[in-house]
Wavefront OBJ file of the C-alpha trace (Angstrom):
o trace
v -33.809 -72.382 30.011
v -36.395 -72.266 32.723
v -39.796 -74.009 31.601
v -43.377 -73.825 32.964
v -44.331 -77.526 32.993
v -47.407 -78.820 31.159
v -50.072 -79.668 33.894
v -52.779 -80.318 31.297
v -50.554 -82.871 29.713
v -48.978 -84.314 32.830
v -51.447 -84.185 35.594
v -48.842 -84.855 38.378
v -47.675 -81.221 38.041
v -49.482 -78.462 39.416
v -50.163 -75.088 37.439
v -47.225 -73.061 37.363
v -44.578 -75.672 38.237
v -41.198 -75.118 36.523
v -38.169 -77.243 35.543
v -34.687 -76.344 34.208
v -33.346 -77.444 31.043
v -29.638 -77.141 30.807
v -27.351 -77.467 27.657
v -23.628 -78.196 28.382
v -20.883 -76.526 26.413
v -23.377 -74.641 24.198
v -21.824 -73.092 21.101
v -24.823 -71.345 19.716
v -28.464 -70.927 20.009
v -31.659 -69.298 18.449
v -35.135 -68.487 19.054
v -37.247 -68.694 15.974
v -40.502 -67.336 15.199
v -42.264 -70.419 14.272
v -45.200 -70.946 16.649
v -47.865 -73.903 16.483
v -49.839 -72.119 13.846
v -46.873 -71.861 11.461
v -45.948 -75.369 12.324
v -49.309 -76.749 11.116
v -48.976 -74.507 7.931
v -45.682 -76.131 7.155
v -43.609 -72.911 8.007
v -41.204 -74.690 10.052
v -37.981 -76.184 8.091
v -38.055 -79.351 10.253
v -41.709 -79.932 9.782
v -40.891 -83.196 8.196
v -38.116 -84.389 10.692
v -40.094 -83.739 13.672
v -43.202 -85.569 14.052
v -45.072 -83.481 16.663
v -45.335 -79.890 17.940
v -44.571 -79.071 21.486
v -41.684 -81.922 21.798
v -37.992 -81.741 22.365
v -35.833 -83.165 19.684
v -32.256 -84.086 18.802
v -31.614 -83.671 15.061
v -28.830 -86.281 13.942
v -27.319 -87.019 10.611
v -26.418 -84.679 7.857
v -28.402 -81.458 8.005
v -28.486 -79.118 5.236
v -31.120 -76.956 6.982
v -29.265 -76.312 10.200
v -27.463 -73.003 9.100
v -30.332 -71.609 7.111
v -31.503 -69.069 9.624
v -29.150 -66.237 9.996
v -30.031 -65.283 13.462
v -27.976 -67.806 15.487
v -26.629 -66.272 18.693
v -22.810 -67.461 18.784
v -21.306 -68.220 21.921
v -18.313 -70.220 20.954
v -17.103 -72.246 17.725
v -18.881 -75.436 17.293
v -16.531 -78.249 18.498
v -16.514 -81.857 17.390
v -19.448 -83.965 18.759
v -21.884 -80.873 19.039
v -25.256 -82.128 18.952
v -28.359 -80.144 17.538
v -31.247 -79.872 19.908
v -34.658 -78.545 18.890
v -37.609 -77.650 21.168
v -41.104 -76.500 19.872
v -42.848 -74.160 22.421
v -46.072 -72.602 22.266
v -45.188 -69.247 20.546
v -41.732 -69.903 19.365
v -39.024 -72.571 18.488
v -35.739 -72.889 20.453
v -32.524 -74.520 18.725
v -29.174 -75.000 20.439
v -25.837 -76.593 19.516
v -24.449 -78.284 22.500
v -22.487 -81.231 23.740
v -25.429 -82.601 25.982
v -28.361 -81.569 28.084
v -29.965 -82.315 31.312
v -33.228 -81.539 32.983
v -33.627 -80.686 36.615
v -36.944 -80.192 38.672
v -37.313 -76.904 40.575
v -37.733 -77.361 44.293
v -41.083 -78.997 45.250
v -42.503 -79.727 41.788
v -43.846 -83.255 40.906
v -40.512 -84.588 39.692
v -38.704 -83.782 42.945
v -41.641 -85.257 44.916
v -41.814 -88.554 42.748
v -38.036 -88.848 42.650
v -37.716 -88.209 46.475
v -40.450 -90.525 47.270
v -38.677 -93.237 45.404
v -35.378 -92.460 47.031
v -33.638 -91.052 43.783
l 1 2 3 4 5 6 7 8 9 10 11 12 13 14 15 16 17 18 19 20 21 22 23 24 25 26 27 28 29 30 31 32 33 34 35 36 37 38 39 40 41 42 43 44 45 46 47 48 49 50 51 52 53 54 55 56 57 58 59 60 61 62 63 64 65 66 67 68 69 70 71 72 73 74 75 76 77 78 79 80 81 82 83 84 85 86 87 88 89 90 91 92 93 94 95 96 97 98 99 100 101 102 103 104 105 106 107 108 109 110 111 112 113 114 115 116 117 118 119 120
């Protein structure tokens, strides 16, 4: 998933800088319609589990709500050890079942500049 990074919340980023959020061994994903307005009107099924809008979460433990939506896009059967990731964006919600995740900066954005300056 390619994301435009929030330069308002994180001043090290410039407007329109991007990063890539990757999910390894994904079995399924969905884009939900719940936006920030729906979140604050308690229309999100995870409103009580996820403390803030606009954050990236991993949901753990028993989850009777996970399979409620019928719009999951299946890529492969869920395997043992799959993790449930939830990402609230400005206009929708992204969910994914995957074994792991990683984030990579696009060339020449603040993460790349900071990590490069630190020798990392």
